[in-house]
C-alpha positions as CSV (number, residue, x, y, z in Angstrom):
1,X,-189.0,-221.4,-116.1
2,X,-186.6,-218.6,-115.5
3,X,-185.8,-217.9,-112.0
4,X,-185.4,-214.5,-110.2
5,X,-182.6,-213.8,-107.6
6,X,-185.3,-214.6,-104.9
7,X,-186.5,-217.9,-106.3
8,X,-184.9,-220.1,-103.6
9,X,-186.2,-217.7,-100.9
10,X,-189.8,-218.0,-102.2
11,X,-189.3,-221.9,-102.1
12,X,-187.8,-221.8,-98.5
13,X,-190.8,-219.7,-97.4
14,X,-193.2,-222.1,-99.0
15,X,-194.6,-219.7,-101.6
16,X,-196.8,-221.4,-104.1
17,X,-194.8,-221.1,-107.3
18,X,-196.5,-220.7,-110.7
19,X,-195.3,-220.0,-114.2
20,X,-195.9,-216.3,-115.1
21,X,-194.6,-214.9,-118.4
22,X,-192.1,-217.8,-118.2
23,X,-190.9,-217.0,-114.7
24,X,-191.2,-218.9,-111.6
25,X,-192.8,-216.7,-109.1
26,X,-195.2,-217.1,-106.0
27,X,-198.8,-216.6,-106.7
28,X,-199.4,-216.5,-102.8
29,X,-197.9,-217.3,-99.4
30,X,-200.5,-217.1,-96.5
31,X,-203.3,-216.2,-99.1
32,X,-204.6,-213.6,-101.3
33,X,-207.0,-212.1,-98.7
34,X,-204.5,-211.9,-95.9
35,X,-201.7,-210.4,-98.0
36,X,-204.0,-207.8,-99.6
37,X,-205.1,-206.7,-96.0
38,X,-201.4,-206.6,-94.9
39,X,-200.5,-204.2,-97.6
40,X,-203.6,-202.0,-97.0
41,X,-203.0,-201.9,-93.3
42,X,-199.4,-202.3,-92.8
43,X,-196.8,-203.5,-95.4
44,X,-196.0,-206.2,-97.8
45,X,-193.2,-207.4,-100.1
46,X,-193.4,-208.6,-103.7
47,X,-190.7,-210.0,-106.0
48,X,-191.1,-208.2,-109.4
49,X,-187.7,-209.0,-110.8
50,X,-189.4,-210.3,-113.8
51,X,-190.1,-206.8,-115.1
52,X,-188.2,-205.6,-118.1
53,X,-185.7,-202.9,-117.3
54,X,-183.7,-200.9,-120.0
55,X,-181.1,-198.2,-119.8
56,X,-181.7,-195.4,-122.4
57,X,-178.6,-193.5,-122.9
58,X,-177.3,-190.8,-125.2
59,X,-177.6,-187.2,-126.5
60,X,-181.0,-188.1,-128.2
61,X,-182.4,-190.0,-125.2
62,X,-185.0,-187.2,-124.4
63,X,-186.1,-186.9,-127.9
64,X,-186.3,-190.6,-128.3
65,X,-188.3,-191.3,-125.2
66,X,-190.7,-188.4,-126.0
67,X,-191.4,-190.3,-129.3
68,X,-191.7,-193.7,-127.7
69,X,-193.6,-192.7,-124.4
70,X,-196.8,-190.9,-124.3
71,X,-195.9,-188.5,-121.5
72,X,-193.6,-185.6,-121.3
73,X,-190.3,-187.1,-120.5
74,X,-188.0,-184.5,-121.9
75,X,-189.1,-181.9,-119.2
76,X,-188.7,-184.2,-116.3
77,X,-186.2,-183.1,-113.6
78,X,-183.5,-185.4,-112.6
79,X,-184.6,-188.0,-110.0
80,X,-188.2,-188.0,-111.3
81,X,-190.3,-190.5,-112.9
82,X,-193.4,-190.6,-115.3
83,X,-196.0,-193.1,-116.1
84,X,-197.3,-193.4,-119.7
85,X,-198.1,-195.6,-122.7
86,X,-196.1,-197.1,-125.4
87,X,-198.3,-197.0,-128.5
88,X,-197.9,-198.1,-132.2
89,X,-198.6,-195.9,-135.0
90,X,-202.3,-196.6,-134.9
91,X,-202.5,-195.6,-131.2
92,X,-202.9,-199.2,-129.9
93,X,-201.2,-199.9,-126.6
94,X,-198.2,-202.0,-126.8
95,X,-197.5,-201.7,-123.1
96,X,-197.6,-199.1,-120.2
97,X,-194.2,-198.1,-118.7
98,X,-192.5,-195.9,-116.3
99,X,-189.5,-193.8,-117.2
100,X,-187.0,-192.6,-114.5
101,X,-184.7,-189.8,-115.3
102,X,-181.3,-189.9,-113.8
103,X,-179.5,-187.1,-115.5
104,X,-179.4,-185.3,-118.8
105,X,-178.6,-188.3,-121.0
106,X,-179.5,-191.4,-118.9
107,X,-183.0,-192.9,-118.3
108,X,-184.4,-196.1,-117.1
109,X,-187.4,-197.6,-118.6
110,X,-189.4,-200.3,-116.7
111,X,-192.0,-202.4,-118.8
112,X,-194.1,-205.5,-118.2
113,X,-192.4,-208.8,-118.2
114,X,-194.8,-210.5,-120.6
115,X,-193.9,-207.6,-123.1
116,X,-190.2,-207.1,-122.3
117,X,-188.9,-208.8,-125.4
118,X,-191.5,-207.0,-127.7
119,X,-190.7,-203.6,-126.1
120,X,-186.8,-204.2,-126.4
121,X,-187.3,-204.9,-130.1
122,X,-189.7,-201.8,-130.5
123,X,-187.1,-199.6,-128.9
124,X,-184.4,-200.9,-131.1
125,X,-186.4,-200.5,-134.3
126,X,-187.0,-196.7,-133.7
127,X,-183.4,-196.4,-132.5
128,X,-182.2,-197.7,-135.9
129,X,-184.8,-195.7,-137.9
130,X,-184.3,-192.4,-136.4
131,X,-182.3,-192.0,-133.3
132,X,-178.7,-193.1,-133.9
133,X,-177.3,-191.3,-130.9
134,X,-179.2,-193.4,-128.5
135,X,-178.1,-196.7,-126.9
136,X,-180.5,-199.2,-125.4
137,X,-179.2,-201.7,-122.9
138,X,-181.0,-204.2,-120.7
139,X,-180.2,-203.3,-117.0
140,X,-178.3,-206.5,-116.3
141,X,-176.6,-205.1,-113.4
142,X,-180.0,-204.8,-111.6
143,X,-181.5,-208.3,-111.8
144,X,-183.5,-207.8,-108.7
145,X,-186.5,-205.7,-108.2
146,X,-188.6,-205.7,-105.1
147,X,-191.9,-203.8,-104.4
148,X,-192.1,-202.8,-100.8
149,X,-195.7,-201.5,-100.5
150,X,-198.0,-200.3,-97.6
151,X,-198.4,-197.4,-95.4
152,X,-195.6,-198.4,-93.2
153,X,-193.2,-199.1,-95.9
154,X,-191.5,-195.8,-96.3
155,X,-190.7,-195.3,-92.7
156,X,-189.5,-198.9,-92.3
157,X,-187.2,-198.6,-95.2
158,X,-185.9,-195.2,-94.1
159,X,-185.1,-196.6,-90.6
160,X,-183.4,-199.6,-92.1
161,X,-181.1,-197.7,-94.3
162,X,-180.8,-194.8,-91.9
163,X,-181.7,-192.4,-94.8
164,X,-183.3,-189.1,-94.4
165,X,-183.8,-188.7,-98.1
166,X,-186.1,-191.7,-98.4
167,X,-188.4,-190.3,-95.7
168,X,-188.5,-187.2,-97.8
169,X,-189.2,-188.8,-101.1
170,X,-192.1,-187.4,-103.2
171,X,-194.3,-189.8,-105.3
172,X,-192.7,-190.7,-108.6
173,X,-189.2,-189.8,-107.6
174,X,-186.0,-191.8,-107.5
175,X,-182.9,-191.9,-105.2
176,X,-179.8,-194.0,-105.2
177,X,-179.1,-195.5,-101.7
178,X,-176.5,-197.8,-100.2
179,X,-177.3,-201.2,-98.6
180,X,-174.5,-203.4,-97.3
181,X,-172.0,-201.4,-99.6
182,X,-174.0,-202.0,-102.8
183,X,-176.0,-199.3,-104.6
184,X,-179.8,-199.8,-104.8
185,X,-182.3,-197.6,-106.8
186,X,-185.2,-196.6,-104.8
187,X,-188.3,-195.4,-106.5
188,X,-191.5,-194.2,-104.8
189,X,-193.6,-196.0,-107.4
190,X,-195.8,-199.1,-107.2
191,X,-198.8,-201.1,-108.6
192,X,-200.9,-201.4,-105.5
193,X,-202.7,-198.2,-105.0
194,X,-200.9,-198.0,-101.7
195,X,-197.8,-196.0,-100.7
196,X,-194.4,-197.6,-101.0
197,X,-191.4,-198.1,-103.0
198,X,-190.0,-200.2,-105.7
199,X,-186.2,-201.1,-105.3
200,X,-183.9,-202.1,-108.3
201,X,-180.7,-204.0,-107.1
202,X,-178.2,-206.7,-107.5
203,X,-178.5,-210.4,-106.8
204,X,-176.8,-210.4,-103.4
205,X,-178.4,-207.2,-102.1
206,X,-182.0,-208.4,-103.4
207,X,-181.7,-211.7,-101.2
208,X,-180.2,-209.9,-98.2
209,X,-182.7,-207.0,-98.2
210,X,-185.7,-209.3,-98.7
211,X,-184.6,-211.5,-95.8
212,X,-184.0,-208.5,-93.5
213,X,-187.4,-207.1,-94.2
214,X,-189.0,-210.6,-93.6
215,X,-187.1,-210.7,-90.2
216,X,-188.6,-207.4,-89.4
217,X,-192.1,-208.8,-89.8
218,X,-193.0,-207.7,-93.3
219,X,-195.6,-209.9,-95.0
220,X,-194.3,-211.8,-98.2
221,X,-196.9,-211.4,-101.0
222,X,-197.6,-213.1,-104.2
223,X,-199.0,-212.3,-107.7
224,X,-202.5,-213.1,-106.5
225,X,-202.7,-210.2,-104.0
226,X,-200.8,-207.9,-106.2
227,X,-203.5,-208.3,-108.9
228,X,-206.3,-207.9,-106.4
229,X,-204.6,-204.6,-105.0
230,X,-204.2,-203.2,-108.5
231,X,-207.8,-203.9,-109.3
232,X,-209.0,-202.2,-106.2
233,X,-207.0,-199.1,-107.3
234,X,-208.4,-199.5,-110.8
235,X,-204.9,-199.8,-112.4
236,X,-204.9,-201.2,-115.8
237,X,-203.3,-204.6,-116.7
238,X,-201.8,-205.2,-120.2
239,X,-203.7,-207.9,-121.9
240,X,-206.8,-207.1,-120.0
241,X,-207.8,-203.4,-119.8
242,X,-205.1,-202.2,-122.2
243,X,-204.0,-204.1,-125.4
244,X,-202.7,-203.5,-128.8
245,X,-206.4,-203.2,-129.9
246,X,-207.3,-200.6,-127.3
247,X,-206.3,-196.8,-127.3
248,X,-205.5,-194.7,-124.3
249,X,-208.8,-192.7,-124.8
250,X,-211.2,-195.7,-124.4
251,X,-209.1,-196.9,-121.6
252,X,-209.5,-193.7,-119.6
253,X,-205.9,-192.9,-119.6
254,X,-206.0,-189.6,-121.5
255,X,-204.4,-187.8,-118.5
256,X,-201.2,-189.6,-119.3
257,X,-200.8,-188.2,-122.8
258,X,-198.8,-185.2,-123.6
259,X,-199.1,-183.2,-126.8
260,X,-196.3,-180.9,-126.3
261,X,-194.5,-182.9,-129.0
262,X,-195.7,-185.7,-131.2
263,X,-195.4,-189.2,-130.0
264,X,-195.9,-192.5,-131.7
265,X,-199.7,-192.9,-132.5
266,X,-200.6,-189.4,-131.3
267,X,-202.3,-188.2,-134.4
268,X,-204.6,-191.2,-134.4
269,X,-205.2,-190.8,-130.7
270,X,-206.1,-187.2,-131.2
271,X,-208.6,-188.1,-134.0
272,X,-210.3,-190.6,-131.7
273,X,-210.4,-188.0,-128.9
274,X,-212.3,-185.5,-131.3
275,X,-214.6,-188.2,-132.9
276,X,-215.2,-190.4,-130.0
277,X,-214.3,-194.0,-129.1
278,X,-216.8,-196.8,-129.8
279,X,-216.2,-198.3,-126.2
280,X,-215.5,-196.9,-122.7
281,X,-214.0,-198.6,-119.6
282,X,-216.2,-198.8,-116.6
283,X,-216.0,-200.1,-113.0
284,X,-218.7,-202.2,-111.5
285,X,-219.6,-204.1,-108.3
286,X,-222.1,-207.0,-108.0
287,X,-225.2,-206.1,-106.3
288,X,-224.8,-209.1,-104.0
289,X,-222.2,-211.6,-103.1
290,X,-222.1,-214.6,-105.4
291,X,-220.1,-215.7,-108.5
292,X,-217.2,-213.4,-109.4
293,X,-217.3,-211.9,-113.0
294,X,-214.2,-212.9,-114.8
295,X,-212.2,-211.9,-117.9
296,X,-214.2,-212.0,-121.1
297,X,-217.6,-212.6,-119.5
298,X,-220.4,-210.8,-121.4
299,X,-221.9,-207.6,-120.0
300,X,-225.6,-207.4,-120.8
301,X,-228.6,-204.7,-120.6
302,X,-232.1,-205.6,-121.6
303,X,-230.9,-208.9,-123.0
304,X,-228.4,-207.4,-125.4
305,X,-224.6,-207.8,-125.1
306,X,-223.1,-204.4,-124.6
307,X,-219.6,-205.2,-123.7
308,X,-217.3,-207.6,-121.8
309,X,-215.4,-207.9,-118.5
310,X,-211.7,-207.3,-118.6
311,X,-210.9,-208.1,-114.9
312,X,-212.9,-209.3,-111.8
313,X,-212.1,-210.2,-108.3
314,X,-213.4,-210.4,-104.6
315,X,-212.2,-207.2,-103.0
316,X,-211.0,-207.9,-99.3
317,X,-210.7,-204.2,-98.7
318,X,-214.4,-203.3,-99.8
319,X,-215.7,-206.8,-99.1
320,X,-217.5,-206.9,-102.6
321,X,-217.0,-208.4,-105.9
322,X,-215.6,-205.9,-108.2
323,X,-214.5,-205.6,-111.8
324,X,-213.6,-203.6,-114.9
325,X,-215.0,-203.9,-118.3
326,X,-215.6,-202.2,-121.7
327,X,-219.1,-201.2,-122.7
328,X,-220.6,-199.6,-125.8
329,X,-220.0,-195.7,-125.6
330,X,-223.7,-195.4,-126.3
331,X,-225.0,-197.7,-123.7
332,X,-227.1,-195.8,-121.1
333,X,-226.3,-197.6,-117.9
334,X,-228.4,-195.3,-115.7
335,X,-231.8,-196.3,-117.1
336,X,-231.5,-200.1,-117.5
337,X,-230.3,-202.7,-115.2
338,X,-227.0,-204.4,-116.3
339,X,-225.9,-208.0,-115.6
340,X,-222.7,-210.1,-116.2
341,X,-223.1,-213.7,-117.5
342,X,-221.1,-215.9,-115.1
343,X,-221.3,-219.6,-116.2
344,X,-225.0,-220.5,-116.4
345,X,-226.1,-217.5,-114.2
346,X,-226.8,-213.7,-114.8
347,X,-225.2,-211.6,-111.9
348,X,-226.6,-208.1,-111.5
349,X,-224.0,-205.4,-111.4
350,X,-224.0,-201.7,-110.7
351,X,-221.6,-199.1,-112.2
352,X,-219.1,-197.7,-109.7
353,X,-216.9,-194.6,-109.8
354,X,-213.2,-195.3,-110.1
355,X,-211.0,-196.0,-108.4
356,X,-212.8,-198.5,-106.1
357,X,-210.1,-197.7,-103.4
358,X,-208.0,-194.6,-102.9
359,X,-205.7,-194.2,-99.9
360,X,-206.5,-190.5,-99.9
361,X,-209.9,-191.3,-98.7
362,X,-208.5,-193.0,-95.5
């Protein structure tokens, strides 16, 4: 297993280490439920150093990224970020990614750890085919990445760094700050549905900042609570809700598509938008407590299989079992009861409007 700059810190804090996408990372510390509640009510700290990070530089960087990424990157202001999809020519989702714009010719692209190598090769293939004036470089000088999430995270970091610009940051913005004479990139982004920041920084700075925040009483969190938090916020996970076989249309992600210029797969995606997708993503909750629907469990209506679960978990915030899944686009869920097959039982579920949780409602 590869080790992040914070690996020894996780071991010292007695985090339960697992192999995730080839990296040794904590799945939990105190427990998924307590960590989830800490992020929702106060603040929590996640090691996300395993994520793929690539510098995109050059005079064709904007044009290149507008082809690779589904959102409108070329018209972003400096210090801003956009979420979008990286699709193949058929509109299948290779990965989702955030692009940060630093200046006219420099951008930072962050992709999922499990897909980092594939994304790197995909970027290089298009650079070689069409965009010679672009360079693609792994951000090796930023080996650490920390997600500091929760309603108290922004103010805590602002006070720690004595920085007024952090307190004034807008969502999906990026600033460069100084911590112990080292530059750190601070982005107001995250994967929890809660407010917070993601910090990209060097080895020594990552360890020092993590330990400083822990000493301030911030809760260390693992992969388990991160997955529960993203599910509560109905954020997609590649390999579950989004795959090479799914398009942004059926995944309910059309709002992250910009047709101001053509992007890879956009023609096929537009055709699907016009003709309709055979499946659609829904959110659901179990009618009562009991077995938790898990990935690939069949969804049934009137005895017929109409789809399958992509993600399921107990939600500490809602105190319910919740999940996401794909069902046939023609299935009428309002007239017939729907169930999920969990082991040898059929668990009744009800469709729920997404997201399950939104901090705007608090």
